[in-house]
C-alpha positions as CSV (number, residue, x, y, z in Angstrom):
1,M,0.0,0.0,0.0
2,E,1.3,3.4,-1.0
3,I,0.8,6.2,1.5
4,I,0.3,9.8,0.3
5,K,0.7,12.6,2.9
6,L,-1.5,15.6,2.2
7,R,0.2,18.9,1.9
8,D,-3.1,20.7,1.6
9,E,-6.6,19.8,2.6
10,Y,-7.1,17.4,-0.3
11,I,-5.4,15.8,-3.4
12,K,-7.3,15.1,-6.6
13,L,-7.7,11.5,-7.7
14,G,-5.7,11.9,-10.9
15,Q,-2.8,13.5,-9.0
16,A,-2.8,10.7,-6.4
17,L,-2.5,8.0,-9.1
18,K,0.4,9.9,-10.6
19,A,2.1,10.5,-7.2
20,A,1.9,6.9,-6.3
21,G,3.4,5.9,-9.6
22,F,0.3,3.9,-10.7
23,V,0.1,5.9,-13.9
24,S,2.7,7.8,-15.8
25,S,0.6,10.8,-16.9
26,G,-2.5,12.8,-16.4
27,V,-3.9,11.5,-19.7
28,E,-3.3,7.9,-18.5
29,A,-5.0,8.7,-15.2
30,K,-8.0,10.2,-17.0
31,L,-8.4,7.1,-19.2
32,V,-8.2,4.5,-16.4
33,I,-10.7,6.5,-14.3
34,Q,-13.1,6.9,-17.2
35,D,-12.9,3.1,-17.9
36,G,-14.1,2.5,-14.3
37,L,-10.8,0.8,-13.2
38,V,-10.4,3.0,-10.1
39,K,-12.3,2.7,-6.8
40,V,-12.3,5.2,-3.9
41,N,-13.5,3.8,-0.6
42,N,-14.8,0.7,-2.5
43,Q,-16.9,2.7,-4.9
44,T,-16.1,2.9,-8.6
45,Q,-15.1,6.5,-9.4
46,Y,-15.4,8.2,-12.8
47,Q,-14.2,11.8,-11.8
48,R,-10.5,12.5,-12.3
49,G,-11.0,15.6,-10.2
50,K,-12.5,13.8,-7.2
51,K,-11.1,15.3,-4.0
52,L,-9.4,12.8,-1.7
53,Y,-9.2,13.6,2.0
54,D,-7.5,12.1,5.1
55,G,-8.6,8.5,5.5
56,D,-9.6,7.8,1.9
57,V,-8.4,4.6,0.2
58,V,-7.9,4.3,-3.6
59,E,-7.8,1.0,-5.4
60,Y,-6.3,0.4,-8.9
61,K,-5.4,-3.0,-10.2
62,E,-5.2,-4.5,-6.7
63,N,-2.9,-1.8,-5.6
64,Y,-3.9,0.7,-2.9
65,I,-3.2,4.3,-1.9
66,Q,-3.9,5.5,1.6
67,I,-4.4,9.2,2.0
68,E,-3.1,10.6,5.3
69,R,-2.8,14.0,6.8
């Protein structure tokens, strides 16, 4: 599980996928999100700009990101 420490109040989903190294670009993040391959807190997410806060968990291809303050 990758852990992302928040510098601000939130991080956007596409940015989190890039920061964790799960995708190589914003375009790739957009595509995998649009294809329904990403879950946030066990719910499929289709918004690249979805705001993630402390405690949120992102799943992509059986890899996880934990968002922490």
